[in-house]
N, C-alpha and C positions, 0 to 999 in steps of 0.2 A: 504494500500500500504506500502511496506517496506520503511524504512527511506532512505537507500542508493539509492534506485530507485527514490524516490521523489526528493532528492537533485540533482540527475543527470538530470532528466526530467525538473525540474524547473530552472536548470542551476545556482543554488546557488553554486554548486561545479561541475566543468566541467566533471570529470570522475567518474564512479561508484566505481572503485578501490580506488580512492583517498577519496571518501565519506566514504567508509568502513574503511580505515585507520584512518581518523579523528574521526569517531565515536568510534572506538576501543580504541582510546587514551583518551576517556572520555571528549572530547571537545564539545559534543552536548548534549543538554537537551531537553526533550519534557515535557512541562508543569512543569518545575522545577526538573524533574527526569532524571538522567544520562541515556542516551539511547545507545543501541547497533545498529549496521547496520541492524539487522533483526527486530528491533522494528517496530510496526505498527503505522502509522500516519493516522489521519482522519481530515476532515474539522473542523476547529475551534481550532485545536491544536496550541500551541505556541512553536516554535522552537527557541532555543538560540544556536548560533554557534560561537565558538571562532576561529578567523583567526589571528594568531600571536598576535599583540598588539591591536586587535579590537574585540569587541563582537557585533554580529548582531542578533537582535531578530525579528522574523517574525511570522505572523499568517497565517495559511494555509486557503486559500479561496476556492480552488477547487482542485480535483484530476483528472488527465488525464493519460491515458496510454502512449500517445505520444502527442507532441506539437511542434509547429513551434517556431523558435527562437524569433520572435516578440511577441508571445503569452505567452511565458514562465513566464514572470514577473507577469502576471495576476493570476498565481497560488497561489501567496502569497502577503501579504502587509507588508511592513516594519513597525514594531512597534517602534523600537529604534536602534540606532547605537551608541556605546560608545567606546571611546579609553580607553584601560586599562592602569592603572598607572604603570609605570616602577619603581620597588622598588630597583633597583640596582644603583641608582644615588648617 
C-alpha cells in the first residue's frame, strides 16, 4: 500500500494531500529511510513521522483498504513519542 494512503486510512494524518506534502518534505521515514508519498509500506514496517516539535514512531500491524474511525488505530501500534529539542533557546 502507498504511504500516503496508509497515513490517511489509519488516520495518522487526516488528508491524503497533507500526507503527500509531509512526506515530500522528508519528515517521514520507513525503517530509518526517508520515504516519499509513493513508497510502499507493509506489515511490520516502522514509520517515524515528525509533527512540528514531536516525533511519533509507529509499527504497522495490518493493512486495510478502508476502515471505520474506531478501527483505524488498530492498524498500527505506537512504539514511541518524543518531543524534539528546540535549539533556538
